[in-house]
Biopython code that builds the backbone (N, CA, C, O; Angstrom):
import numpy as np
from Bio.PDB.StructureBuilder import StructureBuilder

atoms = [
    (1, "MET", "N", (10.962, 2.434, -7.594)),
    (1, "MET", "CA", (10.493, 3.499, -7.859)),
    (1, "MET", "C", (12.022, 4.575, -8.203)),
    (1, "MET", "O", (12.115, 5.607, -8.868)),
    (2, "GLN", "N", (13.071, 3.791, -7.422)),
    (2, "GLN", "CA", (14.365, 4.931, -7.886)),
    (2, "GLN", "C", (14.623, 4.782, -9.222)),
    (2, "GLN", "O", (15.285, 5.702, -9.700)),
    (3, "GLY", "N", (14.298, 3.892, -9.984)),
    (3, "GLY", "CA", (14.712, 3.392, -11.385)),
    (3, "GLY", "C", (14.058, 4.436, -12.113)),
    (3, "GLY", "O", (14.604, 5.084, -13.006)),
    (4, "LEU", "N", (12.486, 4.639, -11.586)),
    (4, "LEU", "CA", (12.040, 5.550, -12.740)),
    (4, "LEU", "C", (12.633, 6.912, -12.253)),
    (4, "LEU", "O", (13.113, 7.603, -13.151)),
    (5, "GLU", "N", (12.686, 7.460, -10.872)),
    (5, "GLU", "CA", (13.411, 8.842, -10.853)),
    (5, "GLU", "C", (14.638, 8.841, -11.540)),
    (5, "GLU", "O", (14.995, 9.869, -12.115)),
    (6, "LYS", "N", (15.256, 7.938, -11.558)),
    (6, "LYS", "CA", (16.623, 8.344, -12.284)),
    (6, "LYS", "C", (16.588, 8.440, -14.057)),
    (6, "LYS", "O", (17.257, 9.132, -14.824)),
    (7, "ALA", "N", (15.650, 7.567, -14.276)),
    (7, "ALA", "CA", (15.607, 7.771, -15.617)),
    (7, "ALA", "C", (14.632, 9.115, -16.182)),
    (7, "ALA", "O", (14.472, 9.372, -17.375)),
    (8, "GLY", "N", (14.096, 9.810, -15.160)),
    (8, "GLY", "CA", (13.804, 11.436, -15.261)),
    (8, "GLY", "C", (12.046, 11.157, -15.756)),
    (8, "GLY", "O", (11.410, 11.913, -16.490)),
    (9, "PHE", "N", (11.521, 9.862, -15.118)),
    (9, "PHE", "CA", (10.140, 9.917, -15.359)),
    (9, "PHE", "C", (9.348, 11.056, -14.510)),
    (9, "PHE", "O", (9.629, 11.412, -13.366)),
    (10, "SER", "N", (8.482, 11.460, -15.181)),
    (10, "SER", "CA", (7.536, 12.430, -14.298)),
    (10, "SER", "C", (6.105, 12.162, -15.162)),
    (10, "SER", "O", (6.103, 11.534, -16.221)),
    (11, "SER", "N", (4.770, 12.791, -14.487)),
    (11, "SER", "CA", (3.856, 13.045, -15.086)),
    (11, "SER", "C", (3.520, 13.701, -16.258)),
    (11, "SER", "O", (3.665, 14.903, -16.484)),
    (12, "GLY", "N", (3.046, 12.820, -17.023)),
    (12, "GLY", "CA", (2.531, 13.166, -18.272)),
    (12, "GLY", "C", (3.574, 12.609, -19.198)),
    (12, "GLY", "O", (3.453, 12.928, -20.381)),
    (13, "ASN", "N", (4.595, 11.817, -18.858)),
    (13, "ASN", "CA", (5.375, 11.062, -19.800)),
    (13, "ASN", "C", (4.911, 9.804, -20.123)),
    (13, "ASN", "O", (4.216, 9.063, -19.427)),
    (14, "SER", "N", (5.365, 9.612, -21.275)),
    (14, "SER", "CA", (4.867, 7.872, -21.712)),
    (14, "SER", "C", (5.679, 7.035, -21.653)),
    (14, "SER", "O", (6.670, 7.484, -22.231)),
    (15, "ILE", "N", (5.931, 5.765, -21.188)),
    (15, "ILE", "CA", (6.719, 4.650, -20.918)),
    (15, "ILE", "C", (6.512, 3.285, -21.850)),
    (15, "ILE", "O", (5.462, 2.848, -22.323)),
    (16, "LEU", "N", (7.750, 2.805, -21.946)),
    (16, "LEU", "CA", (7.406, 1.281, -22.307)),
    (16, "LEU", "C", (8.695, 0.606, -21.819)),
    (16, "LEU", "O", (9.916, 0.725, -21.916)),
    (17, "VAL", "N", (7.361, -0.499, -20.996)),
    (17, "VAL", "CA", (8.517, -1.160, -19.934)),
    (17, "VAL", "C", (8.506, -2.441, -20.756)),
    (17, "VAL", "O", (7.443, -2.926, -21.147)),
    (18, "LEU", "N", (9.847, -3.062, -21.054)),
    (18, "LEU", "CA", (10.220, -4.525, -21.704)),
    (18, "LEU", "C", (10.167, -5.493, -20.377)),
    (18, "LEU", "O", (10.769, -5.481, -19.304)),
    (19, "GLY", "N", (9.400, -6.134, -20.820)),
    (19, "GLY", "CA", (9.391, -7.194, -19.505)),
    (19, "GLY", "C", (8.177, -6.916, -18.467)),
    (19, "GLY", "O", (8.475, -6.836, -17.276)),
    (20, "GLY", "N", (6.707, -6.752, -18.892)),
    (20, "GLY", "CA", (5.884, -5.978, -17.917)),
    (20, "GLY", "C", (5.296, -6.554, -17.045)),
    (20, "GLY", "O", (4.681, -5.990, -16.140)),
    (21, "ALA", "N", (5.426, -8.003, -17.230)),
    (21, "ALA", "CA", (4.670, -9.307, -16.716)),
    (21, "ALA", "C", (5.470, -9.372, -15.820)),
    (21, "ALA", "O", (4.966, -9.148, -14.719)),
    (22, "GLY", "N", (6.522, -9.587, -15.818)),
    (22, "GLY", "CA", (7.352, -9.986, -14.719)),
    (22, "GLY", "C", (7.461, -9.121, -13.500)),
    (22, "GLY", "O", (7.000, -7.980, -13.483)),
    (23, "GLY", "N", (8.165, -9.753, -12.327)),
    (23, "GLY", "CA", (8.382, -8.828, -10.839)),
    (23, "GLY", "C", (8.483, -7.757, -11.054)),
    (23, "GLY", "O", (7.503, -7.030, -10.891)),
    (24, "VAL", "N", (9.747, -7.214, -11.519)),
    (24, "VAL", "CA", (10.245, -5.821, -11.541)),
    (24, "VAL", "C", (9.072, -5.064, -12.479)),
    (24, "VAL", "O", (8.304, -4.257, -11.956)),
    (25, "GLY", "N", (9.008, -5.355, -13.746)),
    (25, "GLY", "CA", (8.192, -4.720, -14.665)),
    (25, "GLY", "C", (6.865, -4.487, -14.204)),
    (25, "GLY", "O", (6.392, -3.367, -14.401)),
    (26, "SER", "N", (5.898, -5.713, -13.381)),
    (26, "SER", "CA", (4.816, -5.283, -13.321)),
    (26, "SER", "C", (4.693, -4.022, -12.606)),
    (26, "SER", "O", (4.051, -3.012, -12.893)),
    (27, "LEU", "N", (5.617, -4.353, -11.383)),
    (27, "LEU", "CA", (5.766, -2.945, -10.473)),
    (27, "LEU", "C", (6.037, -1.710, -11.492)),
    (27, "LEU", "O", (5.245, -0.773, -11.396)),
    (28, "VAL", "N", (6.725, -1.642, -12.135)),
    (28, "VAL", "CA", (7.190, -0.237, -12.803)),
    (28, "VAL", "C", (5.721, -0.009, -13.508)),
    (28, "VAL", "O", (5.193, 1.100, -13.579)),
    (29, "VAL", "N", (5.279, -0.931, -13.895)),
    (29, "VAL", "CA", (4.286, -0.590, -14.636)),
    (29, "VAL", "C", (3.085, -0.135, -13.738)),
    (29, "VAL", "O", (2.418, 0.811, -14.158)),
    (30, "GLN", "N", (2.764, -0.673, -12.623)),
    (30, "GLN", "CA", (1.805, 0.072, -11.680)),
    (30, "GLN", "C", (2.355, 1.226, -11.084)),
    (30, "GLN", "O", (1.531, 2.048, -10.683)),
    (31, "LEU", "N", (3.416, 1.455, -10.947)),
    (31, "LEU", "CA", (3.691, 2.599, -10.312)),
    (31, "LEU", "C", (4.124, 3.798, -11.293)),
    (31, "LEU", "O", (4.179, 4.946, -10.852)),
    (32, "ALA", "N", (4.386, 3.547, -12.445)),
    (32, "ALA", "CA", (4.103, 4.627, -13.845)),
    (32, "ALA", "C", (2.607, 5.218, -13.932)),
    (32, "ALA", "O", (2.101, 6.332, -13.788)),
    (33, "LYS", "N", (2.164, 3.969, -14.227)),
    (33, "LYS", "CA", (0.451, 4.621, -14.001)),
    (33, "LYS", "C", (-0.174, 5.069, -12.884)),
    (33, "LYS", "O", (-0.397, 6.280, -12.867)),
    (34, "GLN", "N", (-0.509, 4.448, -11.972)),
    (34, "GLN", "CA", (-0.611, 4.674, -10.486)),
    (34, "GLN", "C", (-0.474, 6.075, -9.908)),
    (34, "GLN", "O", (-1.365, 6.917, -9.788)),
    (35, "VAL", "N", (1.222, 6.196, -9.466)),
    (35, "VAL", "CA", (1.920, 6.920, -8.825)),
    (35, "VAL", "C", (2.383, 8.130, -9.581)),
    (35, "VAL", "O", (2.163, 9.298, -9.262)),
    (36, "TYR", "N", (2.941, 7.772, -10.449)),
    (36, "TYR", "CA", (3.211, 9.175, -11.549)),
    (36, "TYR", "C", (2.537, 9.457, -12.533)),
    (36, "TYR", "O", (3.154, 10.229, -13.267)),
    (37, "GLY", "N", (1.279, 9.123, -13.002)),
    (37, "GLY", "CA", (0.055, 9.701, -14.095)),
    (37, "GLY", "C", (0.996, 9.673, -15.108)),
    (37, "GLY", "O", (1.484, 10.751, -15.447)),
    (38, "ALA", "N", (1.294, 8.811, -15.576)),
    (38, "ALA", "CA", (1.967, 8.355, -17.085)),
    (38, "ALA", "C", (0.897, 8.791, -18.053)),
    (38, "ALA", "O", (-0.253, 8.591, -17.663)),
    (39, "SER", "N", (1.056, 9.384, -19.313)),
    (39, "SER", "CA", (0.117, 10.035, -20.290)),
    (39, "SER", "C", (-0.145, 8.398, -21.095)),
    (39, "SER", "O", (-1.243, 8.119, -21.577)),
    (40, "LYS", "N", (1.106, 7.371, -21.136)),
    (40, "LYS", "CA", (0.561, 6.364, -21.868)),
    (40, "LYS", "C", (1.666, 5.229, -21.159)),
    (40, "LYS", "O", (2.704, 5.496, -20.554)),
    (41, "VAL", "N", (1.150, 4.051, -21.413)),
    (41, "VAL", "CA", (2.143, 3.009, -20.731)),
    (41, "VAL", "C", (1.744, 1.600, -21.378)),
    (41, "VAL", "O", (0.705, 0.971, -21.176)),
    (42, "ALA", "N", (2.970, 1.209, -22.320)),
    (42, "ALA", "CA", (3.319, 0.370, -22.845)),
    (42, "ALA", "C", (4.151, -0.960, -22.396)),
    (42, "ALA", "O", (5.149, -0.566, -21.793)),
    (43, "ALA", "N", (4.123, -2.305, -22.454)),
    (43, "ALA", "CA", (4.881, -2.874, -22.021)),
    (43, "ALA", "C", (4.841, -4.137, -22.997)),
    (43, "ALA", "O", (4.042, -4.191, -23.932)),
    (44, "THR", "N", (5.807, -5.204, -22.700)),
    (44, "THR", "CA", (5.737, -6.085, -23.745)),
    (44, "THR", "C", (5.783, -7.321, -22.949)),
    (44, "THR", "O", (6.524, -7.410, -21.970)),
    (45, "ALA", "N", (5.097, -8.180, -23.296)),
    (45, "ALA", "CA", (4.943, -9.699, -22.620)),
    (45, "ALA", "C", (4.954, -10.759, -23.686)),
    (45, "ALA", "O", (5.125, -10.509, -24.879)),
    (46, "SER", "N", (4.721, -12.194, -23.084)),
    (46, "SER", "CA", (4.204, -13.021, -24.127)),
    (46, "SER", "C", (2.739, -13.274, -24.296)),
    (46, "SER", "O", (1.874, -12.728, -23.610)),
    (47, "THR", "N", (2.531, -14.078, -25.188)),
    (47, "THR", "CA", (0.989, -13.881, -25.316)),
    (47, "THR", "C", (-0.415, -14.259, -24.234)),
    (47, "THR", "O", (-1.567, -13.855, -24.072)),
    (48, "GLY", "N", (0.542, -15.320, -23.631)),
    (48, "GLY", "CA", (-0.308, -15.596, -22.250)),
    (48, "GLY", "C", (-0.444, -14.591, -21.068)),
    (48, "GLY", "O", (-1.230, -14.717, -20.130)),
    (49, "LYS", "N", (0.265, -13.777, -21.219)),
    (49, "LYS", "CA", (0.726, -12.640, -20.199)),
    (49, "LYS", "C", (0.082, -11.242, -20.385)),
    (49, "LYS", "O", (0.291, -10.312, -19.606)),
    (50, "LEU", "N", (-0.814, -11.156, -21.609)),
    (50, "LEU", "CA", (-1.085, -9.904, -22.158)),
    (50, "LEU", "C", (-2.253, -9.446, -21.424)),
    (50, "LEU", "O", (-2.450, -8.235, -21.326)),
    (51, "GLU", "N", (-2.945, -10.177, -20.966)),
    (51, "GLU", "CA", (-4.335, -9.983, -20.030)),
    (51, "GLU", "C", (-3.797, -9.366, -18.732)),
    (51, "GLU", "O", (-4.293, -8.331, -18.287)),
    (52, "LEU", "N", (-2.723, -10.039, -18.088)),
    (52, "LEU", "CA", (-1.996, -9.762, -17.121)),
    (52, "LEU", "C", (-1.793, -8.412, -17.336)),
    (52, "LEU", "O", (-2.170, -7.709, -16.399)),
    (53, "LEU", "N", (-1.237, -7.742, -18.431)),
    (53, "LEU", "CA", (-0.491, -6.545, -18.569)),
    (53, "LEU", "C", (-1.584, -5.593, -18.435)),
    (53, "LEU", "O", (-1.437, -4.550, -17.798)),
    (54, "LYS", "N", (-3.120, -6.038, -19.243)),
    (54, "LYS", "CA", (-4.166, -5.086, -19.024)),
    (54, "LYS", "C", (-5.002, -4.971, -17.924)),
    (54, "LYS", "O", (-5.847, -4.083, -17.814)),
    (55, "SER", "N", (-4.799, -5.824, -17.123)),
    (55, "SER", "CA", (-5.127, -5.599, -15.950)),
    (55, "SER", "C", (-4.561, -4.951, -14.647)),
    (55, "SER", "O", (-5.066, -4.624, -13.573)),
    (56, "LEU", "N", (-3.258, -4.897, -15.199)),
    (56, "LEU", "CA", (-2.645, -3.770, -14.111)),
    (56, "LEU", "C", (-2.369, -2.284, -14.687)),
    (56, "LEU", "O", (-1.581, -1.480, -14.189)),
    (57, "GLY", "N", (-3.277, -2.047, -15.988)),
    (57, "GLY", "CA", (-3.516, -0.645, -16.578)),
    (57, "GLY", "C", (-3.147, -0.267, -17.450)),
    (57, "GLY", "O", (-3.577, 0.847, -17.750)),
    (58, "VAL", "N", (-2.077, -0.959, -18.460)),
    (58, "VAL", "CA", (-1.052, -0.893, -19.668)),
    (58, "VAL", "C", (-2.277, -0.619, -20.482)),
    (58, "VAL", "O", (-3.348, -1.226, -20.508)),
    (59, "ASP", "N", (-1.904, 0.354, -21.088)),
    (59, "ASP", "CA", (-2.390, 0.969, -22.333)),
    (59, "ASP", "C", (-2.414, 0.427, -23.438)),
    (59, "ASP", "O", (-3.345, 0.445, -24.243)),
    (60, "LEU", "N", (-1.106, -0.227, -23.572)),
    (60, "LEU", "CA", (-0.907, -0.907, -25.015)),
    (60, "LEU", "C", (-0.056, -2.264, -24.829)),
    (60, "LEU", "O", (1.137, -2.124, -24.559)),
    (61, "ALA", "N", (-0.513, -3.400, -24.938)),
    (61, "ALA", "CA", (0.122, -4.506, -24.395)),
    (61, "ALA", "C", (0.828, -4.734, -25.943)),
    (61, "ALA", "O", (0.226, -4.431, -26.973)),
    (62, "ILE", "N", (1.966, -5.218, -25.931)),
    (62, "ILE", "CA", (2.850, -5.888, -27.080)),
    (62, "ILE", "C", (3.062, -6.937, -26.702)),
    (62, "ILE", "O", (3.416, -7.280, -25.574)),
    (63, "ASP", "N", (2.789, -7.798, -27.959)),
    (63, "ASP", "CA", (3.297, -9.508, -27.526)),
    (63, "ASP", "C", (4.517, -9.861, -28.364)),
    (63, "ASP", "O", (4.660, -9.988, -29.580)),
    (64, "TYR", "N", (5.443, -9.992, -27.223)),
    (64, "TYR", "CA", (7.014, -9.952, -28.259)),
    (64, "TYR", "C", (7.232, -10.966, -29.265)),
    (64, "TYR", "O", (8.049, -10.831, -30.175)),
    (65, "THR", "N", (6.237, -12.345, -29.040)),
    (65, "THR", "CA", (6.323, -13.053, -30.027)),
    (65, "THR", "C", (5.539, -12.754, -31.295)),
    (65, "THR", "O", (5.139, -13.645, -32.044)),
    (66, "LYS", "N", (5.384, -11.743, -31.453)),
    (66, "LYS", "CA", (4.698, -11.557, -32.504)),
    (66, "LYS", "C", (4.664, -10.094, -33.237)),
    (66, "LYS", "O", (4.080, -9.818, -34.284)),
    (67, "GLU", "N", (5.484, -9.189, -32.367)),
    (67, "GLU", "CA", (5.589, -7.813, -32.469)),
    (67, "GLU", "C", (6.804, -7.235, -32.176)),
    (67, "GLU", "O", (6.985, -7.153, -30.962)),
    (68, "ASN", "N", (7.953, -6.684, -33.043)),
    (68, "ASN", "CA", (8.925, -5.901, -32.707)),
    (68, "ASN", "C", (8.579, -4.529, -32.035)),
    (68, "ASN", "O", (8.106, -3.606, -32.698)),
    (69, "PHE", "N", (8.835, -4.428, -30.676)),
    (69, "PHE", "CA", (8.180, -3.003, -30.411)),
    (69, "PHE", "C", (9.224, -1.773, -30.563)),
    (69, "PHE", "O", (8.990, -0.639, -30.144)),
    (70, "GLU", "N", (10.249, -2.114, -31.136)),
    (70, "GLU", "CA", (11.509, -1.327, -31.707)),
    (70, "GLU", "C", (10.993, -1.054, -33.265)),
    (70, "GLU", "O", (11.616, -0.278, -33.989)),
    (71, "GLU", "N", (10.181, -1.532, -33.577)),
    (71, "GLU", "CA", (9.806, -0.909, -35.019)),
    (71, "GLU", "C", (8.293, -0.222, -34.933)),
    (71, "GLU", "O", (7.734, 0.191, -35.949)),
    (72, "LEU", "N", (7.848, -0.163, -33.958)),
    (72, "LEU", "CA", (6.472, 0.653, -33.618)),
    (72, "LEU", "C", (6.977, 2.033, -34.070)),
    (72, "LEU", "O", (8.122, 2.485, -34.023)),
    (73, "PRO", "N", (5.624, 2.696, -34.604)),
    (73, "PRO", "CA", (6.231, 4.091, -35.008)),
    (73, "PRO", "C", (6.082, 5.068, -33.845)),
    (73, "PRO", "O", (6.600, 6.185, -33.833)),
    (74, "GLU", "N", (5.304, 4.537, -32.830)),
    (74, "GLU", "CA", (5.351, 5.288, -31.639)),
    (74, "GLU", "C", (6.969, 5.260, -30.962)),
    (74, "GLU", "O", (7.878, 4.456, -31.165)),
    (75, "LYS", "N", (6.913, 6.599, -29.994)),
    (75, "LYS", "CA", (8.198, 6.247, -29.749)),
    (75, "LYS", "C", (7.962, 6.892, -28.060)),
    (75, "LYS", "O", (6.993, 7.622, -27.848)),
    (76, "PHE", "N", (8.795, 6.592, -27.094)),
    (76, "PHE", "CA", (8.353, 6.854, -25.709)),
    (76, "PHE", "C", (9.767, 7.605, -25.091)),
    (76, "PHE", "O", (10.985, 7.434, -25.138)),
    (77, "ASP", "N", (8.784, 8.550, -24.480)),
    (77, "ASP", "CA", (10.011, 9.413, -23.181)),
    (77, "ASP", "C", (10.846, 8.554, -22.446)),
    (77, "ASP", "O", (12.014, 8.879, -22.230)),
    (78, "VAL", "N", (10.283, 7.281, -21.956)),
    (78, "VAL", "CA", (11.326, 6.569, -20.946)),
    (78, "VAL", "C", (11.160, 4.824, -21.654)),
    (78, "VAL", "O", (10.054, 4.464, -22.056)),
    (79, "VAL", "N", (11.919, 4.227, -21.700)),
    (79, "VAL", "CA", (11.776, 2.652, -22.233)),
    (79, "VAL", "C", (12.583, 2.035, -20.758)),
    (79, "VAL", "O", (13.804, 1.881, -20.759)),
    (80, "TYR", "N", (11.849, 1.757, -19.699)),
    (80, "TYR", "CA", (12.639, 0.641, -19.099)),
    (80, "TYR", "C", (12.629, -0.706, -19.201)),
    (80, "TYR", "O", (11.637, -1.434, -19.164)),
    (81, "ASP", "N", (13.813, -1.031, -19.336)),
    (81, "ASP", "CA", (14.093, -2.246, -19.727)),
    (81, "ASP", "C", (14.511, -3.200, -18.530)),
    (81, "ASP", "O", (15.452, -3.202, -17.736)),
    (82, "ALA", "N", (13.535, -3.913, -18.717)),
    (82, "ALA", "CA", (13.817, -5.124, -16.903)),
    (82, "ALA", "C", (13.878, -6.948, -17.683)),
    (82, "ALA", "O", (13.762, -8.049, -17.144)),
    (83, "VAL", "N", (14.087, -6.584, -18.985)),
    (83, "VAL", "CA", (14.673, -7.811, -19.769)),
    (83, "VAL", "C", (16.428, -8.154, -19.989)),
    (83, "VAL", "O", (16.931, -9.266, -19.828)),
    (84, "GLY", "N", (17.213, -6.827, -20.414)),
    (84, "GLY", "CA", (18.103, -7.008, -21.016)),
    (84, "GLY", "C", (18.457, -6.715, -22.402)),
    (84, "GLY", "O", (19.460, -7.177, -22.947)),
    (85, "GLN", "N", (17.285, -5.637, -23.178)),
    (85, "GLN", "CA", (17.048, -5.646, -24.595)),
    (85, "GLN", "C", (17.693, -4.172, -24.859)),
    (85, "GLN", "O", (17.173, -3.469, -25.726)),
    (86, "GLY", "N", (18.635, -3.770, -24.247)),
    (86, "GLY", "CA", (19.225, -2.268, -24.414)),
    (86, "GLY", "C", (19.288, -1.870, -25.889)),
    (86, "GLY", "O", (18.837, -0.858, -26.427)),
    (87, "ASP", "N", (19.961, -2.919, -26.423)),
    (87, "ASP", "CA", (20.189, -2.679, -27.794)),
    (87, "ASP", "C", (18.955, -2.276, -28.848)),
    (87, "ASP", "O", (18.952, -1.348, -29.657)),
    (88, "LYS", "N", (17.886, -3.282, -28.583)),
    (88, "LYS", "CA", (16.754, -2.584, -28.864)),
    (88, "LYS", "C", (15.850, -1.380, -28.320)),
    (88, "LYS", "O", (15.076, -0.627, -28.911)),
    (89, "ALA", "N", (16.160, -1.457, -27.221)),
    (89, "ALA", "CA", (15.452, -0.505, -26.464)),
    (89, "ALA", "C", (15.593, 1.081, -27.104)),
    (89, "ALA", "O", (14.685, 1.845, -27.430)),
    (90, "VAL", "N", (16.778, 1.243, -27.149)),
    (90, "VAL", "CA", (17.062, 2.951, -28.030)),
    (90, "VAL", "C", (16.459, 3.315, -29.180)),
    (90, "VAL", "O", (16.310, 4.434, -29.672)),
    (91, "LYS", "N", (16.157, 2.337, -29.523)),
    (91, "LYS", "CA", (15.148, 2.041, -30.797)),
    (91, "LYS", "C", (13.912, 2.703, -30.811)),
    (91, "LYS", "O", (13.409, 3.316, -31.753)),
    (92, "ALA", "N", (13.458, 2.522, -29.660)),
    (92, "ALA", "CA", (12.078, 2.622, -28.703)),
    (92, "ALA", "C", (11.710, 4.154, -28.421)),
    (92, "ALA", "O", (10.595, 4.669, -28.499)),
    (93, "VAL", "N", (13.060, 4.819, -28.035)),
    (93, "VAL", "CA", (12.608, 5.946, -27.032)),
    (93, "VAL", "C", (12.752, 7.161, -28.059)),
    (93, "VAL", "O", (13.244, 7.089, -29.185)),
    (94, "LYS", "N", (12.152, 8.441, -27.353)),
    (94, "LYS", "CA", (12.195, 9.606, -28.143)),
    (94, "LYS", "C", (13.852, 10.265, -28.108)),
    (94, "LYS", "O", (14.846, 9.903, -27.479)),
    (95, "GLU", "N", (13.654, 11.248, -28.967)),
    (95, "GLU", "CA", (14.875, 12.124, -29.353)),
    (95, "GLU", "C", (14.910, 12.670, -27.731)),
    (95, "GLU", "O", (13.812, 13.127, -27.413)),
    (96, "GLY", "N", (15.852, 12.721, -26.714)),
    (96, "GLY", "CA", (15.893, 13.600, -25.703)),
    (96, "GLY", "C", (15.388, 12.719, -24.580)),
    (96, "GLY", "O", (15.361, 13.177, -23.437)),
    (97, "GLY", "N", (14.919, 11.271, -24.876)),
    (97, "GLY", "CA", (14.408, 10.556, -23.749)),
    (97, "GLY", "C", (15.573, 9.754, -23.369)),
    (97, "GLY", "O", (16.719, 10.028, -23.725)),
    (98, "SER", "N", (15.240, 8.730, -22.617)),
    (98, "SER", "CA", (15.872, 7.655, -21.931)),
    (98, "SER", "C", (15.560, 6.561, -21.577)),
    (98, "SER", "O", (14.426, 6.180, -21.286)),
    (99, "VAL", "N", (17.057, 5.644, -21.568)),
    (99, "VAL", "CA", (16.748, 3.947, -21.028)),
    (99, "VAL", "C", (16.940, 3.903, -19.803)),
    (99, "VAL", "O", (17.442, 4.840, -19.181)),
    (100, "TRP", "N", (16.604, 2.906, -19.325)),
    (100, "TRP", "CA", (16.607, 2.575, -17.824)),
    (100, "TRP", "C", (16.569, 0.912, -17.992)),
    (100, "TRP", "O", (15.818, 0.127, -18.572)),
    (101, "SER", "N", (17.832, 0.784, -17.142)),
    (101, "SER", "CA", (17.446, -0.815, -17.003)),
    (101, "SER", "C", (18.039, -1.198, -15.587)),
    (101, "SER", "O", (17.924, -2.347, -15.160)),
]
sb = StructureBuilder()
sb.init_structure("model")
sb.init_model(0)
sb.init_chain("A")
sb.init_seg("    ")
for serial, (resi, resn, name, xyz) in enumerate(atoms, 1):
    if name == "N":
        sb.init_residue(resn, " ", resi, " ")
    sb.init_atom(name, np.array(xyz, "f"), 0.0, 1.0, " ", f" {name:<3s}", serial, name[0])
structure = sb.get_structure()
């Protein structure tokens, strides 16, 4: 929760959670969706964990073994990096947005 607050996340913002199926990432997904009222929640995971992401309420589940999230045309208000990919995360954030890890 503190990470989302420090990242400036608020209701109506979009977020991309890198490592959304992990312990921290899954909590960030749920907080963004259920508590903060995110406009869109996207998250990365491996193929076998995509259904978990969807069950957590993710709007866009990205299979990092098949897609490069940093090449998506859509950019996000906040990118929450729970897996240490800061160099790629900055490519997925909107101008004026923030990356948090």
